[in-house]
VOGU-3710 file (C-alpha; in Angstrom, 3 decimals, decimal comma):
1> mklaraglfa> -37,962/16,037/6,124  -36,693/16,073/2,373  -33,483/17,745/3,794  -32,685/15,313/6,058  -33,256/12,279/3,657  -30,952/14,322/1,315  -28,456/14,318/3,689  -28,595/10,894/4,880  -28,563/10,031/1,283  -25,537/11,956/0,188
11> llwtvgclrf> -23,595/10,551/3,746  -24,379/6,914/2,306  -23,197/7,754/-0,995  -19,816/9,505/0,279  -19,325/5,879/2,011  -20,096/4,104/-0,895  -17,858/6,092/-3,033  -14,762/5,421/-0,434  -15,860/1,739/0,031  -15,538/1,232/-3,738
21> gygeralvdp> -12,225/3,083/-4,650  -11,623/2,701/-8,713  -8,110/1,718/-7,554  -8,841/-1,603/-6,427  -11,176/-2,613/-9,393  -10,361/-5,131/-11,817  -11,509/-4,981/-15,574  -12,396/-7,542/-17,967  -13,305/-7,653/-21,703  -16,799/-8,554/-22,017
31> kpdassreda> -18,102/-11,976/-23,756  -20,687/-9,785/-26,005  -23,174/-12,168/-26,592  -23,821/-16,123/-27,105  -23,344/-15,880/-30,724  -19,659/-14,047/-30,800  -17,626/-15,326/-27,508  -14,209/-14,183/-27,043  -11,594/-15,098/-24,984  -11,745/-12,354/-22,181
41> gmirdadsav> -8,530/-10,378/-21,695  -7,980/-9,112/-17,888  -6,426/-6,288/-16,408  -5,454/-6,672/-12,763  -4,561/-3,331/-12,029  -3,041/-0,403/-13,355  0,323/-1,730/-13,127  -0,122/-5,195/-14,852  2,572/-6,523/-17,096  1,745/-7,776/-20,813
51> dedagrvdag> 0,759/-11,263/-21,088  -0,319/-11,547/-24,604  -0,476/-15,507/-24,468  -2,760/-15,068/-21,541  -5,024/-12,306/-23,166  -3,953/-9,712/-20,703  -2,872/-6,169/-21,277  -1,496/-3,358/-19,847  -3,570/-0,857/-18,532  -1,559/1,897/-19,772
61> asdastvdas> -1,260/0,461/-23,471  -3,080/2,515/-26,218  -4,922/-0,389/-27,716  -8,811/0,557/-27,493  -9,628/-2,081/-25,655  -7,645/-1,207/-22,289  -8,672/0,930/-19,613  -6,649/2,684/-16,894  -8,222/1,672/-13,739  -6,663/4,603/-11,986
71> tlppdaagmd> -8,880/6,930/-13,925  -12,313/5,460/-13,801  -15,008/6,916/-11,289  -14,815/6,315/-8,021  -18,370/5,126/-7,609  -19,388/3,448/-11,131  -19,729/0,381/-9,587  -17,047/-1,413/-7,679  -15,820/-3,740/-10,490  -14,066/-7,274/-9,647
81> dasrpvddas> -12,317/-9,515/-11,950  -14,490/-12,300/-13,752  -15,593/-12,664/-17,204  -18,660/-15,204/-17,487  -20,600/-15,976/-20,638  -23,976/-14,825/-21,140  -26,904/-17,304/-21,005  -29,943/-15,681/-22,632  -31,969/-18,369/-21,461  -31,772/-17,658/-17,898
91> adaaapepsd> -35,250/-17,445/-16,408  -36,870/-14,159/-16,274  -37,978/-13,851/-12,270  -41,368/-12,444/-12,085  -41,069/-8,329/-12,055  -41,990/-7,274/-8,808  -44,644/-4,414/-8,563  -43,774/-0,670/-6,857  -45,157/-1,001/-3,236  -47,822/1,101/-2,186
101> sggmdgsspn> -47,175/2,094/1,553  -50,114/4,656/1,563  -49,804/8,416/2,977  -47,954/9,262/5,660  -51,071/9,870/7,569  -52,719/6,530/6,794  -54,384/8,101/3,695  -53,839/6,755/0,084  -50,496/7,786/-1,944  -52,573/8,925/-4,989
111> dpdagldggv> -54,688/11,499/-2,600  -53,465/15,143/-3,319  -54,053/15,838/0,454  -52,553/12,952/1,916  -50,276/13,892/4,844  -50,928/17,799/4,606  -52,849/17,923/7,768  -49,726/16,482/9,565  -47,610/18,953/8,193  -45,843/16,934/5,366
121> eppvdrcpel> -45,412/17,361/1,998  -47,962/15,282/-0,460  -46,345/12,501/-2,106  -45,103/13,052/-5,902  -46,471/11,245/-8,793  -43,291/10,121/-10,022  -44,741/8,693/-13,619  -48,064/9,979/-14,774  -47,270/9,703/-18,220  -46,512/6,043/-17,983
131> pnalfcdgfe> -48,645/4,596/-15,040  -46,833/1,079/-15,616  -43,389/2,573/-15,141  -41,635/3,464/-11,556  -40,438/6,887/-12,870  -40,503/9,158/-15,529  -39,270/12,868/-16,257  -38,456/15,156/-19,115  -37,161/18,070/-17,004  -39,774/20,230/-17,582
141> daeferwsqp> -39,940/21,111/-14,043  -37,066/23,412/-12,975  -37,757/22,231/-9,200  -37,024/18,517/-10,364  -39,849/17,591/-7,638  -39,858/14,036/-8,883  -36,085/13,255/-8,187  -34,953/12,368/-4,792  -31,769/14,993/-4,898  -29,232/16,254/-6,978
151> lisngaaeqs> -25,429/14,596/-6,485  -22,788/17,427/-7,627  -19,179/17,881/-7,031  -17,083/20,503/-8,911  -20,295/20,484/-11,453  -23,806/21,428/-11,809  -27,101/19,960/-13,223  -29,783/22,488/-14,482  -32,680/22,778/-16,396  -31,932/23,905/-20,208
161> tarvhsgsss> -33,302/24,734/-23,192  -30,422/25,119/-25,387  -30,942/21,280/-26,359  -34,232/19,182/-26,081  -35,365/15,916/-27,344  -38,877/16,553/-26,465  -41,051/19,173/-24,690  -39,326/22,632/-24,023  -36,404/21,726/-21,688  -34,220/19,432/-20,519
171> lrattgsagt> -31,192/18,401/-18,186  -27,524/20,101/-18,965  -25,050/18,352/-16,968  -21,319/20,184/-16,553  -18,254/19,366/-14,479  -14,864/21,240/-14,224  -11,496/19,570/-14,799  -11,379/16,671/-12,649  -9,663/16,622/-9,111  -10,706/14,061/-6,942
181> tsdarmvaev> -13,862/13,263/-8,448  -16,685/15,346/-10,091  -20,543/15,030/-10,234  -23,469/16,396/-12,268  -26,180/13,887/-11,792  -29,980/13,700/-10,651  -30,540/10,572/-8,084  -33,984/8,705/-7,869  -34,915/6,706/-5,238  -37,547/4,473/-6,982
191> fdhqkagdiw> -36,755/0,556/-6,192  -37,979/-1,032/-3,223  -35,084/-2,946/-2,369  -35,536/-4,769/-5,384  -33,784/-8,307/-5,452  -35,495/-9,942/-8,390  -36,712/-9,805/-11,835  -35,582/-6,701/-14,046  -34,583/-3,144/-14,116  -34,907/-1,028/-17,301
201> lrfyfylpsa> -33,511/2,383/-17,272  -34,243/4,584/-20,525  -33,094/8,021/-21,084  -31,830/10,029/-24,198  -28,414/11,596/-23,949  -26,774/14,004/-25,818  -22,673/14,681/-25,831  -21,621/17,409/-27,770  -18,502/16,963/-30,018  -16,317/19,511/-27,929
211> tainasivia> -16,436/17,365/-25,019  -13,429/15,408/-24,753  -13,460/12,244/-22,870  -9,720/11,980/-21,473  -10,395/8,526/-19,560  -13,988/7,318/-18,461  -17,231/8,887/-17,651  -20,393/7,381/-16,084  -23,470/8,230/-17,329  -25,934/6,013/-15,428
221> siteteepyf> -26,099/3,860/-12,510  -28,434/1,697/-10,777  -27,508/1,162/-6,888  -27,883/0,019/-3,535  -27,793/2,794/-0,944  -27,044/0,815/2,096  -24,088/-1,336/3,139  -22,238/-2,801/0,962  -23,395/-0,408/-1,558  -23,510/-2,573/-4,442
231> etalslratg> -23,986/-1,220/-7,824  -24,363/-1,403/-11,663  -22,741/1,459/-14,003  -22,780/2,329/-17,369  -19,644/4,687/-18,622  -18,125/5,821/-22,153  -15,120/5,910/-22,974  -13,531/7,535/-26,246  -13,157/4,382/-27,924  -15,624/2,316/-26,365
241> tdvatsnvly> -18,706/1,558/-23,793  -18,660/-0,222/-20,638  -20,879/-1,794/-17,966  -20,283/-3,019/-14,871  -21,181/-4,775/-11,420  -20,191/-3,986/-8,434  -16,441/-5,407/-9,036  -16,295/-6,041/-12,769  -16,089/-3,919/-15,749  -17,092/-5,408/-19,110
251> rrttvlarda> -15,817/-3,391/-22,268  -17,007/-3,186/-25,515  -15,808/-0,891/-28,797  -19,073/0,579/-29,527  -18,805/4,345/-29,349  -21,507/6,645/-28,272  -22,824/8,850/-31,529  -21,884/12,500/-30,665  -23,939/15,952/-31,554  -27,132/13,882/-31,602
261> wvcvemhvrl> -29,680/12,596/-29,268  -29,172/8,996/-28,666  -31,581/6,626/-26,796  -29,892/4,874/-24,293  -30,954/1,681/-22,287  -29,647/-0,062/-19,590  -31,246/-3,136/-18,443  -29,926/-5,555/-15,215  -31,509/-9,003/-14,664  -31,409/-9,665/-10,962
271> hestgfieaf> -30,146/-13,037/-10,391  -27,518/-14,741/-8,071  -25,701/-16,696/-10,832  -27,002/-15,784/-14,254  -27,756/-11,862/-13,974  -26,281/-9,589/-16,387  -26,152/-5,970/-17,213  -26,259/-4,692/-20,761  -26,426/-1,456/-22,386  -28,359/-0,481/-26,068
281> fdgtsaarsg> -28,062/2,768/-27,823  -30,948/3,506/-30,539  -32,181/0,056/-29,798  -28,711/-1,567/-30,919  -26,581/-3,880/-28,388  -23,577/-1,686/-27,116  -22,388/-3,656/-24,175  -22,896/-6,590/-22,011  -21,526/-8,355/-19,229  -21,053/-12,164/-18,810
291> dtdtipdtgy> -23,280/-14,071/-16,292  -22,520/-12,833/-12,879  -24,299/-12,201/-9,713  -26,492/-8,975/-9,881  -28,566/-9,067/-6,602  -27,266/-6,735/-3,939  -27,688/-7,833/-0,128  -30,439/-5,451/0,667  -31,629/-4,669/-2,993  -31,495/-2,007/-5,461
301> tsfdvglqhm> -33,315/1,456/-4,198  -32,182/3,960/-6,749  -30,459/5,373/-9,865  -28,611/8,181/-11,184  -28,178/9,878/-14,507  -25,930/12,757/-15,572  -21,908/13,014/-15,557  -19,289/11,483/-12,666  -15,730/10,711/-13,684  -12,713/10,451/-11,744
311> ssgqapleaf> -9,476/11,365/-13,626  -6,599/14,307/-13,005  -6,129/14,455/-16,865  -10,117/14,839/-17,519  -11,218/18,025/-19,147  -14,349/19,935/-18,282  -17,743/17,908/-19,333  -20,968/18,976/-20,703  -23,749/16,570/-21,960  -27,527/16,759/-21,867
321> vddvvaattr> -30,334/14,383/-20,650  -34,155/14,042/-21,463  -37,173/11,861/-21,335  -35,706/9,465/-18,453  -38,084/6,202/-17,488  -37,213/3,710/-15,101  -39,274/0,447/-15,139  -39,484/-3,342/-14,400  -40,279/-4,289/-18,083  -38,354/-2,626/-21,582
331> vgcd> -40,165/0,870/-22,364  -37,922/1,085/-25,312  -37,261/4,029/-27,616  -39,781/6,587/-29,027
//
């Protein structure tokens, strides 16, 4: 049953990746916050011409604010152009509570024997450390029992003791030189088609200085695994950090620190017009979108952390992830 679900998820994910090819994505400069808004530059595609008066830049330019749309990962949110201001005063929707569907044989999901008489594995408690969260894991379990599945292509995601933020192990994600795409991520299906409130994802990320970012790499995304496969994503460049909705990429110049564990927070405010995506590094704002529609047609179902990129010139990557938490309220850093 677990393999069947993993196969179905992989099929849907592949279709989603094809659905949102990066060659069709447009990119915009963000309006970082209400106190320091700037006119957003816009890149229509990799062949767009320079138009300084309009604030547009060529995607192949060397300026730190430019991004080559053809080098970005295929499933890092399909990214469509529109820069909108962020409204911090937008009303908070009530955060949904995780559903309790009970054991597969009608018993409680907290019953360790639930489903055993029917030959079904008992449900895994995804966050015994933080009962109010939907998911948490420090990669102390080599079998990754709390995770739905790995997402691997030209890479590996494995337990490691080489670098740890806490406990005795972490996740080591590696990829080879980029071909069509490379993935080394862990996927967790923990959101019950969420369409209101907030989603917070917190994890610790270690990027060695020896790891070169030649284009853009996605380190986390929050996704809808059914058509039309809407998602939001957090990605890194050598000269900045990006957050994205399904068709829009918002750029900032904040750079993730190397050779250190960084507390990374990704936040999605769900709203049909004043929703937004933002990221924090060690509690400080790193990137933020403008106001936009952040509600998927069928709601968010999963998230992933690790590495994913798409660029023929991207060198092999290595990164470490530890202490992952997903919740409907902010967890914060340790």
